[in-house]
N, C-alpha and C positions, 0 to 999 in steps of 0.2 A: 595542579594546573587548572586555573579558572577560566582561561581563554578558550573559546570554542574554535577549533581549526576549520578552515574552509570545507574540508572534506566532510566533517560532521554536519555542518550547516547545509551542505548539498543533500546529504542523506536525510536530514530533517525535512527539507522541502519535498524530496521525492516521496517519502512515506506520508507526509501530510497531503500531498496532491492525490496519492492513491486513496487515502482515506476520504478525501472530499469527493472523488469520483464514485467510490463505492457508496457513500452516503447519498449522493445525488441519484445514483441508479436505484437505490432502495426507495427513495421518495418518488421517483418516476414510476416505478413498478406499482407502488401503493396507489398513486393517483390513477394510473391506468386501470388498476383492478377495481377501484371504487367508481370510476366514471364509465368504464366499458363493461363488456360482457366476457370475462375470462372463461376459458374452458373449465377451469377448476379454481374456484375462489380460494380454497384452502391452500393450494400450492402457490398461488399468486401472493397471498398474504405472507406465507412462510418465506418465500423468496425475498419479498420486500423487507421483512423483519431481519432476515439473515444479512442482507446487504447493508442495511442500516447499522446493525451491530458490528459488522466487520469494519465499516467506515468509521464508526465511533471508536472502535478499538484501535485502529491505525492512527487516528488523530491523537488518542491518548498515548500511544507509543511514541509518536513524533514529538508531542509537547512534554508529556510527563516523564518520558524516558530519555529520549535522545537529546532534546533541547536542554533539559536539566542535567544532562551528562550523568545519567544513572546507568550503571552497568547492565541492568536487566533489559534495557531498551534495545540493545543490539540484537539479541536472539530473535524476538518476534519480527524485527525489521528485516533481518536476513531471511527468515522463514517466509515472510510475505513476498520477497523477491523470488524465492525459489518456487512459490506457487504461481506467480505471475508469468514466469518464463514459459511453462508449457501452454498457457493460454495464448501467449504471443505466437508461439510456434504453430499452434492449431489454427489461429487466425490466418497466418501466412499460408499454411497448407490448404486452407479452405477457400483460397482465392480472395482474401481480404488483406493484402500486404499493406494497404494504406493505414490499417489499424495495427496489424501485427508488427511491422517494422518499428514504428515509434514506441510501441509497448516493449519490444525487445530492448531498445535503447534505454528506456526508463528502468527496466529491471536490471540490466547490466550496470547502469550508472549507480543505482541504489546499492547493488551488491558490492561493487568495487569500493564505493565511498564508505560503506559500513565496515569493510575488512582491511583497508589500508592502514599502515602504521600510525599516521597522525590521529586517526579516529580511535584506534586501539589504545594509544597512549592517553588520549583525552578521557576515555571511559574507564580504563583500567590502571592508569599510572605506570610507574616503572616496574611494578610487580616484583 
């Protein structure tokens, strides 16, 4: 099957957006660390590098794995959603539902679209 189902394309968009956000946060932290006075420069640089690597990795998963319909792309995509869910719950519990609720929707959308039968069939075939 060479045609990408809508569910797979939604999953690609979700994972790519998560990657762009992580990459953007990494750049933001790096700029803040270089232009400001962080309490610990080593920690700030490490956080920036980690966020940038996560963002780049998610973009690679979205494009190189899911968009190209490679089997390996689903596992890191699902894992990313599993990691995002507790962050969303923590945001809601810490009084920031304006961030936590949309993040919950994004994580659930990504998880569902990665696991539904059309996506499974596109990535794994009739098996």
